[in-house]
N, C-alpha and C positions, 0 to 999 in steps of 0.2 A: 592588385587583382587583375587578372586577364580574363577576357571572354573567349571561350573556346567553343567552336561549333563542330559537332560530329555529324558526318553525312554518310558514312559507310556502315554496312550491316555489322561487319566484324568489330569496328571500334565501338559502336553502340552496345553490342553484346558485352564487350569488355567493361564498359561503364556500368551497365546494370549489375554485373557480377562483382564489382569492386565495392567492398564494404566501407571504404574510406570516402565514398561519394554519397553525400546526404541529400535527401529530397529538397528541392528548392522551387518547385513549380507553383506552390500555393502560398508563397510568402506574403502576397498582397491580400490574401483572403483570410487573414488571421481571425476575424470576427467569428468565423464558423469552422476554420480549419487548423487553428493554431496547435492543438495537441491531439488531433485525431490520429488513428493508427497509421495512416499513409504518410503523416508528417513526422512521426517519431523515428528515432535512430538508435542503433546500438541495443543495449540491454532492454531499454524501455519498449522499443519496437518488438524485440524478440518475445518478451513476456506477454504482451497483449496479443500479439499475433498467434502465439501458441494457444492461448485460451480461445480466441475466436475461430481458429482453424477447426476446433472440435465440431462446430456447426456446419462447416462447409465440406461435407463428406459425400461420397458417391451415392450412398443409399438415401441421404436426405434430398439430393438433387433429383434422383429418380422419382421419389415421392412427389416432389413439386411438379416435375414435368409430366408424369403420367396420371397423377390423381388430382392434385390441387389446382394446377394452372388451366387445364382445358375448360372446366366450368367457368373460371374467371374470364377467359377469353370470350366464351359464348355469351355470358351475361353482359359483359362490357360492350360487345359488338351488337347485341340485340337491338337497341334503339336506333343505331345507325343503319342496320340492315333494313329495319322497318321503314326508315326514311329514304333508303336507297342511295345514301351518300354519307361521307364522313370527312373530317379534317384530320389528317394523319398525325400532325404534331401533337395535338391534344389527345387523340385516341391513343397514341403510343405511350404518352406519359401516364394516362389513366391506367392502361394495362399494366405497365411495369411498376407503377406506384403500388398497386394492390399487392403484388408479390414482395416488393421491397419493404413494405410496411410489415408484412408477416415475418420476414427475416429479421428486420431490425427490432421488432417488439413494440410497434406502435398499435395499440389497441383502438378499435373503433366500436365502442359499445352500442351506439345508436344504430349503426348500419344503414343510415339513410343517405340518399343522394346528396343532401345538403352537407352532411358531415364529410363525405368524400370530396366535395367541391372545396370545402374549407381546407382540408388537408392538401389538396392539389395547389391551392393558393400559397400555402406555406412552402411547398416543394419548389415552386417556381422562384420564390424569393431566395430560398437557400441556394439554388443553382446560381443565381446572380451573385450571391456572396462568395461562392467557391471560385467563380471565374471573374472576380472583381478586377483583376489586372487587365482584362480585355474589355471592360465596360467603357463605353464611349461617352457617358454622361458624367455627372458630379459624383465622384467616387466616395467622398465623405458622407454625402447625403444618403447614398445607397447603403453604405456600411451601417449607418444609423437605422435605416429601414430594416436591414437584415437582423440587427440586434433586437429590435422591437418585435419582429416576427418570431425570433427564437423564444423570447419571453412569453409571447402569447401561445405559441405551440406548447411550451412547457406547461402552462396553466391548463390548457384544454386537453392535451393528449399525454404528455410525459408524466406529470405528477400523479394523475390517477393510475396510470400503468405501473409506476413504481410502487404505489401504495398496494396495489393488488399483488404484485410479485413479492413485496415484503411480507405480506400475510402468508403467501404460499411458502416462503422460505422458513417462516416461523413454524408452519405445520410440518415442513420437511425436517427441521431440527428436532421437533417433538416426535418424529418417526410416525407421523400421521400420513405423510406422503412419501413416496419413493422419488428418486432422482428422475425416473422416467415420467413421473406425473407433472414435473415442472415444465413450463413453456420452453420450447427449443428456439430461442431467439437471442440476439446480441444483448439486449437489455438484461435478460435474466442472467447471462454469463457475467456481465459487468457487475451487477448487483451482488451476485454470489461471491465475487472476488474483490469487492470494492475496498475493503480494509487492507487486504494484502497488497493491492496495487496503488493504494493511497489516491484513489480517484475522487475528485471533488464532484459536486452535483453539476457544476458548469461543464466539466470535462465529459461527464456522461451525456449531458444534453447535446454537446457538440458531436460526440461520437454517434449518437442515434440519428441526429439530423444528417450527418455525413453518410451513414449507411442508407438512409432514405433517399437522399439526392443522388448518391453514386449508383445505387442499384436501379433507380428509376431513370435517371437522366442519360447515363451512358447506354443503357439497353434501348431506351426509347429513341435516342439519336441513331443508333445502329439500325433499329427497326425501320425507321423512316428512310434511311439511305439505302438499305437493302432493297426495299420495295422499289425505290427510284431506279436503282441499278438493274433490277430485273426487268422493269419496263423498258429500259434501254436495250438490254440484251435480247428481249423478245421482239423488239422492233427490227433488229438485224437478224435474228434467228427464230422466226415464227414457228419453225418445226419443233422447237423446244417447249412449246406451251404445255404439252402434256407432262413434261418433266416437273414443272412447277407444282402441278396438282398431284402427280403420282409418285414422285421420287423425292423423299425428304432429304436424302443424302445430297441431292443436287441443290436443294434450298440451303442446306447447311454449308455447302461449298460456296454458294453465292454470299452467304453471311461472312464466312472467313475471308473471302476475297474483298468484300466491302470494307471489313475492319482493317485489312492490310492497307488498302488504298486510302481510306478515310478514317484514321484512328480517332477515337473520341477526343483525345488531346493531340494536336498535330506536332507537339514538341514534348520532350522530357527535359527536365532541368535538374542539375545537381551542383551542390557546393562541395569543393574538395576539402576534406578535413586533414589530409596529409598529402605529401607529394606522391604522384603516381605516374606510371608510364604504360601506355597501351601497347598491345603486341605489334601494332604498326609502327611504333616509335614515337608517337605523339606524347609529348611531355606535359604533365599537368602539375602545377605547383599548388601547395596549400593556400587556400583562399580563393583560388580560381573558380569561376562559375562556368559550368559545362552545359551547353545546350545540345540536346539530341534532336536533330531535324528528322523526325520520324517519317515525314512525307518523302524525304530523300532516301532515308535508310531502308524503308519498305519498298522502294523502287530501285534498289541496287541491282543492276543488270547481271552482275557476277553471281547473284544468288537467285533472282527471280526471272532471268532470261531477258532477251532483247525486247520483248513486249511487256516489260515490267510495269510500264505506266498505264497499261490497258487493263480493263476489267475482263477477266477470263476465268470463270468458275471451273473450267476443265484443265487448269494449269497443273503441270507436273513439276514436283519439287524434289530436290535431293533429300536423302534421309537426314533427319535431325533438324530440318527447317520447318518451323510451324507455318501453316498456310496463312495465318494472320500476321506474319512477320513478327515484329517486336512491339506491336500495339498494346499488348497486355503486360509488357515489361518482362523482366526475368530476375532471377535471384530473390533476395529477401523481400523485395517490394513488388513481386509479380502479383497481378490482380487476383485477389482472393476469391472473386466470384466469376472468373472467366469460364469455368466449366459449366456453371449454372446458366450463364447467358448464351454461350456459343457452343456448348457441348465439347466433346473430345474428338480428335481426329479418328476417322474410321480406318482400320487397318485390315488388310487381307486376312480372311479367316474369322473376323469378328462376327458376332451374331447380331443381325440388324434388329431383332426383337428386344435385345438387351442393350442396344446402343444408346448412349446419352447424346441427343441431338442438340439440346440447348433450347432455352425458352424463346429466343428471338426467331430461330428457324420455325419453331412450332407456330408462333403467332403469325409470321409472314405467310406460311403455307395456308393457314386458316383464311386469311384475307383472299388469297387467290382461289380457294375453294368456293368462295362466294362471288367470283367474277370481278375482282377489283381491277380498276383501270383509272388513269388520270381523268379528272373532270375536264372535258373538252372546252367548257365555257368559263373555267375559273382556274387559270394556270398557277403553279406554285410560286411563292415569293421567298426571298432570302431575308434573314433577320439583320436589320441595319443597326441594331443596338449593340452589337458585338463585332469584334474583328474576326471571330471564329466563324467558319462556314456552316452555319445552322440554317435550316429552313424556318421561316416564321409561320408560313401556312403551306399546307400541301393538300388541296382538295382532291378527293377521289369519289368515284361512283361505283356501284355494285351491279352485278347481273347484266353486264353489257358485253359487246364484242371483245375480241382479243386486245390486250393492252398495246398502247402505242406510246412512243417516247414523247413527253410534253415538249412543246416548242419553247 
């Protein structure tokens, strides 16, 4: 077995499009990731992805962005605005968890803050399980903790939700309900097709936990980083402060540029199931492990220009190059929720009133509408428990002067 590292945009794109390269990024996180959709390959991946794709449609995303998410943002922000300050890591995960739970099919019948906090605790543990390879502590102890959290989550949230959907399916089979009356979420899709896909209860449990953590964690991480990068941009370009408040396309471009420079996962990883050769001539043998260095790939100057390492939301790109680089992947494993999180690229002639901006830009702009800026007395801190570049804390205040870059 050879270890091959890919650092150019063209080679990385070839790897993502090659069907003989299997996902390898989450091998150490099998307690929660072993048979979820992102880890499947071939026919298994195709069949489950086709089912779940039915939920991730443009009309559904528009419903979330325009109708469902704005009140969630305002209600989640309300107590922090009343206090005049917030901690963005926690706030971002709370915001994105609310929508991720809706998409995954995690019911919250009590609707209380205490119930939300318990779900948030499960979420943070699931995140640690998915990124176990990067955990700096006792990995076996953490894996046991993640499994215990999965079982507790099952008892409190998943089992009751499955029982409710089972009753709804029985009513649907008895023609008492139409298909439109059933919940539009991943859990409903999986249960409706459980026998055909031969899904065990444990597989469904991991899949729902994965959708909860993936939808919340990646979007929340991007949310935090976008705010940070806008602070830095405004410190150098104070004349653009009005754009953050008045131009949602500018905020979306800030989001895309952030995701390019700081992808949720700084690497992609693949196992070669057969011999392959990239268009550049790089040879890959069966059994090789290929690492895609996305930090280098997304900074390829031949694609993104001589200033590719810099944050520039006004960057101009060649046709066919996504402004987020390859952070969302490509091919059969392209991120299923990328349009929901970051919207679609605005093209000349598009109608701004019908444009899908993405939930992260919408949430970020809402913060700046309330005068968000770094807390001058409480600087941000990085997370020392992982080798990945996550913020542990990011304090901000509201209704204050123009943002300044934290020291």
